[in-house]
PDB file of N, CA, C and O in Angstrom:
ATOM      1  N   ALA A   1     -59.147  30.488 -69.241  1.00  0.00           N
ATOM      2  CA  ALA A   1     -57.744  30.440 -69.585  1.00  0.00           C
ATOM      3  C   ALA A   1     -56.900  30.794 -68.365  1.00  0.00           C
ATOM      4  O   ALA A   1     -57.396  31.359 -67.390  1.00  0.00           O
ATOM      5  N   PHE A   2     -55.640  30.458 -68.438  1.00  0.00           N
ATOM      6  CA  PHE A   2     -54.722  30.692 -67.325  1.00  0.00           C
ATOM      7  C   PHE A   2     -54.740  32.154 -66.902  1.00  0.00           C
ATOM      8  O   PHE A   2     -54.844  32.457 -65.713  1.00  0.00           O
ATOM      9  N   ILE A   3     -54.641  33.048 -67.858  1.00  0.00           N
ATOM     10  CA  ILE A   3     -54.545  34.476 -67.534  1.00  0.00           C
ATOM     11  C   ILE A   3     -55.834  34.991 -66.899  1.00  0.00           C
ATOM     12  O   ILE A   3     -55.780  35.845 -66.014  1.00  0.00           O
ATOM     13  N   SER A   4     -56.989  34.491 -67.331  1.00  0.00           N
ATOM     14  CA  SER A   4     -58.233  34.953 -66.704  1.00  0.00           C
ATOM     15  C   SER A   4     -58.353  34.448 -65.271  1.00  0.00           C
ATOM     16  O   SER A   4     -58.912  35.140 -64.420  1.00  0.00           O
ATOM     17  N   LYS A   5     -57.845  33.272 -64.997  1.00  0.00           N
ATOM     18  CA  LYS A   5     -57.859  32.739 -63.633  1.00  0.00           C
ATOM     19  C   LYS A   5     -56.769  33.358 -62.765  1.00  0.00           C
ATOM     20  O   LYS A   5     -56.939  33.522 -61.557  1.00  0.00           O
ATOM     21  N   HIS A   6     -55.655  33.697 -63.394  1.00  0.00           N
ATOM     22  CA  HIS A   6     -54.486  34.217 -62.679  1.00  0.00           C
ATOM     23  C   HIS A   6     -53.972  35.461 -63.404  1.00  0.00           C
ATOM     24  O   HIS A   6     -52.950  35.400 -64.086  1.00  0.00           O
ATOM     25  N   PRO A   7     -54.676  36.595 -63.262  1.00  0.00           N
ATOM     26  CA  PRO A   7     -54.365  37.792 -64.052  1.00  0.00           C
ATOM     27  C   PRO A   7     -52.947  38.321 -63.854  1.00  0.00           C
ATOM     28  O   PRO A   7     -52.431  39.029 -64.720  1.00  0.00           O
ATOM     29  N   THR A   8     -52.319  37.997 -62.749  1.00  0.00           N
ATOM     30  CA  THR A   8     -50.933  38.446 -62.552  1.00  0.00           C
ATOM     31  C   THR A   8     -49.962  37.591 -63.353  1.00  0.00           C
ATOM     32  O   THR A   8     -48.794  37.948 -63.507  1.00  0.00           O
ATOM     33  N   GLY A   9     -50.450  36.453 -63.867  1.00  0.00           N
ATOM     34  CA  GLY A   9     -49.575  35.545 -64.599  1.00  0.00           C
ATOM     35  C   GLY A   9     -48.752  34.668 -63.675  1.00  0.00           C
ATOM     36  O   GLY A   9     -47.831  33.984 -64.119  1.00  0.00           O
ATOM     37  N   LYS A  10     -49.082  34.686 -62.381  1.00  0.00           N
ATOM     38  CA  LYS A  10     -48.305  33.908 -61.414  1.00  0.00           C
ATOM     39  C   LYS A  10     -49.222  33.094 -60.515  1.00  0.00           C
ATOM     40  O   LYS A  10     -50.377  33.450 -60.285  1.00  0.00           O
ATOM     41  N   LEU A  11     -48.678  31.996 -60.015  1.00  0.00           N
ATOM     42  CA  LEU A  11     -49.384  31.138 -59.069  1.00  0.00           C
ATOM     43  C   LEU A  11     -48.620  31.113 -57.756  1.00  0.00           C
ATOM     44  O   LEU A  11     -47.398  30.958 -57.743  1.00  0.00           O
ATOM     45  N   ASP A  12     -49.344  31.266 -56.647  1.00  0.00           N
ATOM     46  CA  ASP A  12     -48.679  31.048 -55.365  1.00  0.00           C
ATOM     47  C   ASP A  12     -48.702  29.548 -55.075  1.00  0.00           C
ATOM     48  O   ASP A  12     -49.301  28.776 -55.824  1.00  0.00           O
ATOM     49  N   LYS A  13     -48.063  29.146 -54.011  1.00  0.00           N
ATOM     50  CA  LYS A  13     -47.905  27.725 -53.727  1.00  0.00           C
ATOM     51  C   LYS A  13     -49.248  27.022 -53.527  1.00  0.00           C
ATOM     52  O   LYS A  13     -49.458  25.942 -54.080  1.00  0.00           O
ATOM     53  N   ASP A  14     -50.157  27.607 -52.754  1.00  0.00           N
ATOM     54  CA  ASP A  14     -51.449  26.970 -52.503  1.00  0.00           C
ATOM     55  C   ASP A  14     -52.256  26.800 -53.787  1.00  0.00           C
ATOM     56  O   ASP A  14     -52.876  25.757 -53.996  1.00  0.00           O
ATOM     57  N   THR A  15     -52.250  27.804 -54.635  1.00  0.00           N
ATOM     58  CA  THR A  15     -52.983  27.732 -55.899  1.00  0.00           C
ATOM     59  C   THR A  15     -52.357  26.691 -56.818  1.00  0.00           C
ATOM     60  O   THR A  15     -53.070  25.943 -57.486  1.00  0.00           O
ATOM     61  N   PHE A  16     -51.032  26.641 -56.855  1.00  0.00           N
ATOM     62  CA  PHE A  16     -50.348  25.636 -57.668  1.00  0.00           C
ATOM     63  C   PHE A  16     -50.721  24.232 -57.211  1.00  0.00           C
ATOM     64  O   PHE A  16     -51.027  23.368 -58.032  1.00  0.00           O
ATOM     65  N   ILE A  17     -50.696  24.005 -55.899  1.00  0.00           N
ATOM     66  CA  ILE A  17     -51.010  22.677 -55.367  1.00  0.00           C
ATOM     67  C   ILE A  17     -52.434  22.279 -55.746  1.00  0.00           C
ATOM     68  O   ILE A  17     -52.661  21.147 -56.174  1.00  0.00           O
ATOM     69  N   ALA A  18     -53.394  23.189 -55.595  1.00  0.00           N
ATOM     70  CA  ALA A  18     -54.785  22.897 -55.940  1.00  0.00           C
ATOM     71  C   ALA A  18     -54.941  22.592 -57.430  1.00  0.00           C
ATOM     72  O   ALA A  18     -55.645  21.655 -57.805  1.00  0.00           O
ATOM     73  N   THR A  19     -54.283  23.385 -58.275  1.00  0.00           N
ATOM     74  CA  THR A  19     -54.361  23.185 -59.729  1.00  0.00           C
ATOM     75  C   THR A  19     -53.712  21.872 -60.128  1.00  0.00           C
ATOM     76  O   THR A  19     -54.265  21.126 -60.936  1.00  0.00           O
ATOM     77  N   PHE A  20     -52.550  21.584 -59.572  1.00  0.00           N
ATOM     78  CA  PHE A  20     -51.830  20.356 -59.903  1.00  0.00           C
ATOM     79  C   PHE A  20     -52.628  19.129 -59.469  1.00  0.00           C
ATOM     80  O   PHE A  20     -52.651  18.117 -60.169  1.00  0.00           O
ATOM     81  N   LYS A  21     -53.286  19.225 -58.308  1.00  0.00           N
ATOM     82  CA  LYS A  21     -54.087  18.097 -57.819  1.00  0.00           C
ATOM     83  C   LYS A  21     -55.288  17.839 -58.732  1.00  0.00           C
ATOM     84  O   LYS A  21     -55.728  16.696 -58.855  1.00  0.00           O
ATOM     85  N   GLN A  22     -55.821  18.878 -59.370  1.00  0.00           N
ATOM     86  CA  GLN A  22     -56.899  18.676 -60.342  1.00  0.00           C
ATOM     87  C   GLN A  22     -56.386  17.875 -61.527  1.00  0.00           C
ATOM     88  O   GLN A  22     -57.073  16.984 -62.026  1.00  0.00           O
ATOM     89  N   LEU A  23     -55.200  18.187 -61.968  1.00  0.00           N
ATOM     90  CA  LEU A  23     -54.622  17.504 -63.128  1.00  0.00           C
ATOM     91  C   LEU A  23     -54.136  16.113 -62.784  1.00  0.00           C
ATOM     92  O   LEU A  23     -54.289  15.184 -63.576  1.00  0.00           O
ATOM     93  N   PHE A  24     -53.551  15.965 -61.607  1.00  0.00           N
ATOM     94  CA  PHE A  24     -52.921  14.710 -61.205  1.00  0.00           C
ATOM     95  C   PHE A  24     -53.350  14.342 -59.789  1.00  0.00           C
ATOM     96  O   PHE A  24     -52.577  14.505 -58.844  1.00  0.00           O
ATOM     97  N   PRO A  25     -54.590  13.842 -59.636  1.00  0.00           N
ATOM     98  CA  PRO A  25     -55.125  13.575 -58.302  1.00  0.00           C
ATOM     99  C   PRO A  25     -54.314  12.559 -57.505  1.00  0.00           C
ATOM    100  O   PRO A  25     -54.395  12.523 -56.277  1.00  0.00           O
ATOM    101  N   GLU A  26     -53.545  11.747 -58.189  1.00  0.00           N
ATOM    102  CA  GLU A  26     -52.746  10.735 -57.502  1.00  0.00           C
ATOM    103  C   GLU A  26     -51.500  11.318 -56.830  1.00  0.00           C
ATOM    104  O   GLU A  26     -50.832  10.631 -56.057  1.00  0.00           O
ATOM    105  N   SER A  27     -51.192  12.568 -57.121  1.00  0.00           N
ATOM    106  CA  SER A  27     -49.999  13.213 -56.551  1.00  0.00           C
ATOM    107  C   SER A  27     -50.221  13.550 -55.081  1.00  0.00           C
ATOM    108  O   SER A  27     -51.292  14.014 -54.691  1.00  0.00           O
ATOM    109  N   SER A  28     -49.197  13.311 -54.276  1.00  0.00           N
ATOM    110  CA  SER A  28     -49.294  13.658 -52.864  1.00  0.00           C
ATOM    111  C   SER A  28     -49.026  15.150 -52.673  1.00  0.00           C
ATOM    112  O   SER A  28     -48.382  15.788 -53.506  1.00  0.00           O
ATOM    113  N   LYS A  29     -49.528  15.694 -51.569  1.00  0.00           N
ATOM    114  CA  LYS A  29     -49.311  17.113 -51.284  1.00  0.00           C
ATOM    115  C   LYS A  29     -47.819  17.400 -51.084  1.00  0.00           C
ATOM    116  O   LYS A  29     -47.327  18.445 -51.510  1.00  0.00           O
ATOM    117  N   ASN A  30     -47.102  16.479 -50.438  1.00  0.00           N
ATOM    118  CA  ASN A  30     -45.663  16.678 -50.222  1.00  0.00           C
ATOM    119  C   ASN A  30     -44.906  16.721 -51.543  1.00  0.00           C
ATOM    120  O   ASN A  30     -44.022  17.556 -51.736  1.00  0.00           O
ATOM    121  N   LEU A  31     -45.258  15.817 -52.450  1.00  0.00           N
ATOM    122  CA  LEU A  31     -44.608  15.804 -53.761  1.00  0.00           C
ATOM    123  C   LEU A  31     -44.904  17.085 -54.514  1.00  0.00           C
ATOM    124  O   LEU A  31     -44.008  17.692 -55.100  1.00  0.00           O
ATOM    125  N   THR A  32     -46.170  17.498 -54.497  1.00  0.00           N
ATOM    126  CA  THR A  32     -46.574  18.703 -55.217  1.00  0.00           C
ATOM    127  C   THR A  32     -45.910  19.943 -54.629  1.00  0.00           C
ATOM    128  O   THR A  32     -45.510  20.844 -55.366  1.00  0.00           O
ATOM    129  N   SER A  33     -45.794  19.989 -53.310  1.00  0.00           N
ATOM    130  CA  SER A  33     -45.118  21.111 -52.647  1.00  0.00           C
ATOM    131  C   SER A  33     -43.644  21.154 -53.044  1.00  0.00           C
ATOM    132  O   SER A  33     -43.096  22.223 -53.312  1.00  0.00           O
ATOM    133  N   SER A  34     -43.012  19.994 -53.077  1.00  0.00           N
ATOM    134  CA  SER A  34     -41.605  19.924 -53.491  1.00  0.00           C
ATOM    135  C   SER A  34     -41.435  20.331 -54.942  1.00  0.00           C
ATOM    136  O   SER A  34     -40.469  21.006 -55.299  1.00  0.00           O
ATOM    137  N   LEU A  35     -42.377  19.916 -55.777  1.00  0.00           N
ATOM    138  CA  LEU A  35     -42.338  20.281 -57.192  1.00  0.00           C
ATOM    139  C   LEU A  35     -42.434  21.794 -57.350  1.00  0.00           C
ATOM    140  O   LEU A  35     -41.714  22.382 -58.157  1.00  0.00           O
ATOM    141  N   PHE A  36     -43.319  22.425 -56.583  1.00  0.00           N
ATOM    142  CA  PHE A  36     -43.436  23.879 -56.619  1.00  0.00           C
ATOM    143  C   PHE A  36     -42.081  24.518 -56.307  1.00  0.00           C
ATOM    144  O   PHE A  36     -41.647  25.437 -57.000  1.00  0.00           O
ATOM    145  N   ASP A  37     -41.423  24.028 -55.269  1.00  0.00           N
ATOM    146  CA  ASP A  37     -40.129  24.583 -54.867  1.00  0.00           C
ATOM    147  C   ASP A  37     -39.081  24.440 -55.971  1.00  0.00           C
ATOM    148  O   ASP A  37     -38.222  25.306 -56.133  1.00  0.00           O
ATOM    149  N   ILE A  38     -39.155  23.351 -56.723  1.00  0.00           N
ATOM    150  CA  ILE A  38     -38.218  23.141 -57.833  1.00  0.00           C
ATOM    151  C   ILE A  38     -38.527  24.102 -58.979  1.00  0.00           C
ATOM    152  O   ILE A  38     -37.615  24.691 -59.560  1.00  0.00           O
ATOM    153  N   ILE A  39     -39.808  24.263 -59.305  1.00  0.00           N
ATOM    154  CA  ILE A  39     -40.207  25.119 -60.425  1.00  0.00           C
ATOM    155  C   ILE A  39     -39.958  26.590 -60.115  1.00  0.00           C
ATOM    156  O   ILE A  39     -39.628  27.366 -61.011  1.00  0.00           O
ATOM    157  N   ASP A  40     -40.114  26.976 -58.855  1.00  0.00           N
ATOM    158  CA  ASP A  40     -39.915  28.374 -58.437  1.00  0.00           C
ATOM    159  C   ASP A  40     -38.417  28.680 -58.417  1.00  0.00           C
ATOM    160  O   ASP A  40     -37.795  28.762 -57.358  1.00  0.00           O
ATOM    161  N   ILE A  41     -37.870  28.843 -59.591  1.00  0.00           N
ATOM    162  CA  ILE A  41     -36.422  28.990 -59.766  1.00  0.00           C
ATOM    163  C   ILE A  41     -35.863  30.195 -59.028  1.00  0.00           C
ATOM    164  O   ILE A  41     -34.789  30.110 -58.433  1.00  0.00           O
ATOM    165  N   ASN A  42     -36.577  31.317 -59.057  1.00  0.00           N
ATOM    166  CA  ASN A  42     -36.046  32.524 -58.407  1.00  0.00           C
ATOM    167  C   ASN A  42     -36.464  32.633 -56.935  1.00  0.00           C
ATOM    168  O   ASN A  42     -36.139  33.613 -56.263  1.00  0.00           O
ATOM    169  N   HIS A  43     -37.186  31.621 -56.440  1.00  0.00           N
ATOM    170  CA  HIS A  43     -37.575  31.532 -55.025  1.00  0.00           C
ATOM    171  C   HIS A  43     -38.316  32.768 -54.517  1.00  0.00           C
ATOM    172  O   HIS A  43     -38.077  33.242 -53.406  1.00  0.00           O
ATOM    173  N   ASP A  44     -39.224  33.282 -55.358  1.00  0.00           N
ATOM    174  CA  ASP A  44     -40.019  34.438 -54.932  1.00  0.00           C
ATOM    175  C   ASP A  44     -41.374  34.033 -54.360  1.00  0.00           C
ATOM    176  O   ASP A  44     -42.194  34.895 -54.046  1.00  0.00           O
ATOM    177  N   GLY A  45     -41.616  32.731 -54.222  1.00  0.00           N
ATOM    178  CA  GLY A  45     -42.871  32.256 -53.665  1.00  0.00           C
ATOM    179  C   GLY A  45     -43.994  32.134 -54.675  1.00  0.00           C
ATOM    180  O   GLY A  45     -45.134  31.843 -54.311  1.00  0.00           O
ATOM    181  N   THR A  46     -43.674  32.358 -55.957  1.00  0.00           N
ATOM    182  CA  THR A  46     -44.647  32.195 -57.042  1.00  0.00           C
ATOM    183  C   THR A  46     -43.966  31.516 -58.225  1.00  0.00           C
ATOM    184  O   THR A  46     -42.741  31.504 -58.342  1.00  0.00           O
ATOM    185  N   ILE A  47     -44.795  30.956 -59.092  1.00  0.00           N
ATOM    186  CA  ILE A  47     -44.263  30.488 -60.373  1.00  0.00           C
ATOM    187  C   ILE A  47     -45.055  31.196 -61.463  1.00  0.00           C
ATOM    188  O   ILE A  47     -46.266  31.384 -61.348  1.00  0.00           O
ATOM    189  N   ASP A  48     -44.361  31.580 -62.507  1.00  0.00           N
ATOM    190  CA  ASP A  48     -45.041  32.286 -63.589  1.00  0.00           C
ATOM    191  C   ASP A  48     -45.549  31.290 -64.632  1.00  0.00           C
ATOM    192  O   ASP A  48     -45.277  30.091 -64.558  1.00  0.00           O
ATOM    193  N   PHE A  49     -46.284  31.814 -65.591  1.00  0.00           N
ATOM    194  CA  PHE A  49     -46.922  30.976 -66.604  1.00  0.00           C
ATOM    195  C   PHE A  49     -45.911  30.119 -67.350  1.00  0.00           C
ATOM    196  O   PHE A  49     -46.174  28.939 -67.584  1.00  0.00           O
ATOM    197  N   ASN A  50     -44.774  30.666 -67.728  1.00  0.00           N
ATOM    198  CA  ASN A  50     -43.784  29.900 -68.481  1.00  0.00           C
ATOM    199  C   ASN A  50     -43.233  28.736 -67.664  1.00  0.00           C
ATOM    200  O   ASN A  50     -43.067  27.633 -68.185  1.00  0.00           O
ATOM    201  N   GLU A  51     -42.949  28.977 -66.390  1.00  0.00           N
ATOM    202  CA  GLU A  51     -42.465  27.904 -65.524  1.00  0.00           C
ATOM    203  C   GLU A  51     -43.539  26.823 -65.383  1.00  0.00           C
ATOM    204  O   GLU A  51     -43.246  25.631 -65.474  1.00  0.00           O
ATOM    205  N   PHE A  52     -44.774  27.247 -65.163  1.00  0.00           N
ATOM    206  CA  PHE A  52     -45.894  26.327 -65.017  1.00  0.00           C
ATOM    207  C   PHE A  52     -46.097  25.509 -66.280  1.00  0.00           C
ATOM    208  O   PHE A  52     -46.208  24.284 -66.218  1.00  0.00           O
ATOM    209  N   LEU A  53     -46.145  26.169 -67.413  1.00  0.00           N
ATOM    210  CA  LEU A  53     -46.382  25.507 -68.688  1.00  0.00           C
ATOM    211  C   LEU A  53     -45.284  24.509 -69.008  1.00  0.00           C
ATOM    212  O   LEU A  53     -45.573  23.406 -69.474  1.00  0.00           O
ATOM    213  N   PHE A  54     -44.039  24.868 -68.770  1.00  0.00           N
ATOM    214  CA  PHE A  54     -42.926  23.970 -69.056  1.00  0.00           C
ATOM    215  C   PHE A  54     -43.083  22.664 -68.291  1.00  0.00           C
ATOM    216  O   PHE A  54     -42.941  21.584 -68.864  1.00  0.00           O
ATOM    217  N   ARG A  55     -43.370  22.759 -67.025  1.00  0.00           N
ATOM    218  CA  ARG A  55     -43.480  21.549 -66.206  1.00  0.00           C
ATOM    219  C   ARG A  55     -44.748  20.761 -66.522  1.00  0.00           C
ATOM    220  O   ARG A  55     -44.700  19.537 -66.639  1.00  0.00           O
ATOM    221  N   ILE A  56     -45.860  21.436 -66.658  1.00  0.00           N
ATOM    222  CA  ILE A  56     -47.117  20.757 -66.942  1.00  0.00           C
ATOM    223  C   ILE A  56     -47.061  20.079 -68.307  1.00  0.00           C
ATOM    224  O   ILE A  56     -47.569  18.970 -68.473  1.00  0.00           O
ATOM    225  N   ARG A  57     -46.447  20.741 -69.281  1.00  0.00           N
ATOM    226  CA  ARG A  57     -46.332  20.145 -70.619  1.00  0.00           C
ATOM    227  C   ARG A  57     -45.605  18.811 -70.556  1.00  0.00           C
ATOM    228  O   ARG A  57     -46.017  17.845 -71.198  1.00  0.00           O
ATOM    229  N   ARG A  58     -44.544  18.755 -69.800  1.00  0.00           N
ATOM    230  CA  ARG A  58     -43.779  17.506 -69.679  1.00  0.00           C
ATOM    231  C   ARG A  58     -44.609  16.425 -68.993  1.00  0.00           C
ATOM    232  O   ARG A  58     -44.574  15.263 -69.397  1.00  0.00           O
ATOM    233  N   LYS A  59     -45.351  16.803 -67.963  1.00  0.00           N
ATOM    234  CA  LYS A  59     -46.161  15.837 -67.224  1.00  0.00           C
ATOM    235  C   LYS A  59     -47.359  15.381 -68.060  1.00  0.00           C
ATOM    236  O   LYS A  59     -47.682  14.194 -68.081  1.00  0.00           O
ATOM    237  N   ILE A  60     -48.019  16.316 -68.747  1.00  0.00           N
ATOM    238  CA  ILE A  60     -49.187  15.978 -69.564  1.00  0.00           C
ATOM    239  C   ILE A  60     -48.802  15.045 -70.700  1.00  0.00           C
ATOM    240  O   ILE A  60     -49.567  14.141 -71.039  1.00  0.00           O
ATOM    241  N   SER A  61     -47.641  15.245 -71.288  1.00  0.00           N
ATOM    242  CA  SER A  61     -47.240  14.426 -72.433  1.00  0.00           C
ATOM    243  C   SER A  61     -47.116  12.953 -72.049  1.00  0.00           C
ATOM    244  O   SER A  61     -47.108  12.091 -72.928  1.00  0.00           O
ATOM    245  N   ARG A  62     -47.020  12.652 -70.767  1.00  0.00           N
ATOM    246  CA  ARG A  62     -46.929  11.261 -70.309  1.00  0.00           C
ATOM    247  C   ARG A  62     -48.291  10.659 -69.990  1.00  0.00           C
ATOM    248  O   ARG A  62     -48.406   9.447 -69.809  1.00  0.00           O
ATOM    249  N   LYS A  63     -49.325  11.498 -69.920  1.00  0.00           N
ATOM    250  CA  LYS A  63     -50.668  11.012 -69.587  1.00  0.00           C
ATOM    251  C   LYS A  63     -51.387  10.512 -70.830  1.00  0.00           C
ATOM    252  O   LYS A  63     -51.122  10.964 -71.944  1.00  0.00           O
ATOM    253  N   LYS A  64     -52.302   9.571 -70.621  1.00  0.00           N
ATOM    254  CA  LYS A  64     -53.070   9.035 -71.735  1.00  0.00           C
ATOM    255  C   LYS A  64     -54.161   9.997 -72.184  1.00  0.00           C
ATOM    256  O   LYS A  64     -54.422  10.111 -73.381  1.00  0.00           O
ATOM    257  N   ASN A  65     -54.801  10.690 -71.250  1.00  0.00           N
ATOM    258  CA  ASN A  65     -55.914  11.570 -71.586  1.00  0.00           C
ATOM    259  C   ASN A  65     -55.432  13.024 -71.642  1.00  0.00           C
ATOM    260  O   ASN A  65     -55.777  13.839 -70.786  1.00  0.00           O
ATOM    261  N   THR A  66     -54.644  13.325 -72.646  1.00  0.00           N
ATOM    262  CA  THR A  66     -54.050  14.656 -72.764  1.00  0.00           C
ATOM    263  C   THR A  66     -55.075  15.752 -72.953  1.00  0.00           C
ATOM    264  O   THR A  66     -54.926  16.829 -72.377  1.00  0.00           O
ATOM    265  N   SER A  67     -56.113  15.515 -73.741  1.00  0.00           N
ATOM    266  CA  SER A  67     -57.081  16.579 -73.990  1.00  0.00           C
ATOM    267  C   SER A  67     -57.808  16.983 -72.720  1.00  0.00           C
ATOM    268  O   SER A  67     -58.099  18.165 -72.537  1.00  0.00           O
ATOM    269  N   ASN A  68     -58.108  16.046 -71.845  1.00  0.00           N
ATOM    270  CA  ASN A  68     -58.752  16.379 -70.573  1.00  0.00           C
ATOM    271  C   ASN A  68     -57.813  17.216 -69.714  1.00  0.00           C
ATOM    272  O   ASN A  68     -58.250  18.196 -69.112  1.00  0.00           O
ATOM    273  N   SER A  69     -56.537  16.856 -69.643  1.00  0.00           N
ATOM    274  CA  SER A  69     -55.565  17.601 -68.853  1.00  0.00           C
ATOM    275  C   SER A  69     -55.388  19.016 -69.380  1.00  0.00           C
ATOM    276  O   SER A  69     -55.297  19.971 -68.609  1.00  0.00           O
ATOM    277  N   ILE A  70     -55.341  19.138 -70.680  1.00  0.00           N
ATOM    278  CA  ILE A  70     -55.197  20.461 -71.290  1.00  0.00           C
ATOM    279  C   ILE A  70     -56.453  21.300 -71.001  1.00  0.00           C
ATOM    280  O   ILE A  70     -56.360  22.494 -70.716  1.00  0.00           O
ATOM    281  N   SER A  71     -57.600  20.672 -71.078  1.00  0.00           N
ATOM    282  CA  SER A  71     -58.852  21.385 -70.800  1.00  0.00           C
ATOM    283  C   SER A  71     -58.883  21.904 -69.373  1.00  0.00           C
ATOM    284  O   SER A  71     -59.278  23.049 -69.155  1.00  0.00           O
ATOM    285  N   ILE A  72     -58.483  21.108 -68.400  1.00  0.00           N
ATOM    286  CA  ILE A  72     -58.439  21.555 -67.003  1.00  0.00           C
ATOM    287  C   ILE A  72     -57.466  22.707 -66.843  1.00  0.00           C
ATOM    288  O   ILE A  72     -57.752  23.664 -66.124  1.00  0.00           O
ATOM    289  N   THR A  73     -56.332  22.630 -67.497  1.00  0.00           N
ATOM    290  CA  THR A  73     -55.311  23.664 -67.362  1.00  0.00           C
ATOM    291  C   THR A  73     -55.733  24.982 -67.965  1.00  0.00           C
ATOM    292  O   THR A  73     -55.466  26.032 -67.381  1.00  0.00           O
ATOM    293  N   PHE A  74     -56.389  24.964 -69.123  1.00  0.00           N
ATOM    294  CA  PHE A  74     -56.629  26.190 -69.865  1.00  0.00           C
ATOM    295  C   PHE A  74     -58.084  26.621 -69.949  1.00  0.00           C
ATOM    296  O   PHE A  74     -58.381  27.636 -70.578  1.00  0.00           O
ATOM    297  N   SER A  75     -58.999  25.880 -69.334  1.00  0.00           N
ATOM    298  CA  SER A  75     -60.400  26.276 -69.410  1.00  0.00           C
ATOM    299  C   SER A  75     -60.662  27.479 -68.526  1.00  0.00           C
ATOM    300  O   SER A  75     -59.910  27.747 -67.588  1.00  0.00           O
ATOM    301  N   THR A  76     -61.730  28.202 -68.827  1.00  0.00           N
ATOM    302  CA  THR A  76     -62.069  29.405 -68.048  1.00  0.00           C
ATOM    303  C   THR A  76     -62.883  29.053 -66.831  1.00  0.00           C
ATOM    304  O   THR A  76     -63.256  29.937 -66.061  1.00  0.00           O
TER     305      THR A  76
END
């Protein structure tokens, strides 16, 4: 689960990019980096679970294989 992988409840930029690339391998690193900057609303260099979930939920809902995406996001 997210919390077991990220016990602080936050993702730094490198971890976010790696996780996002697992879910969406077609995404470029520049796009993913820019997306991180958009999601990091308070600009503290991390995104919390709620910010992550909000964005991933919107992106996953557009994918055909939702169960696989959810499994990657929340598996231990």
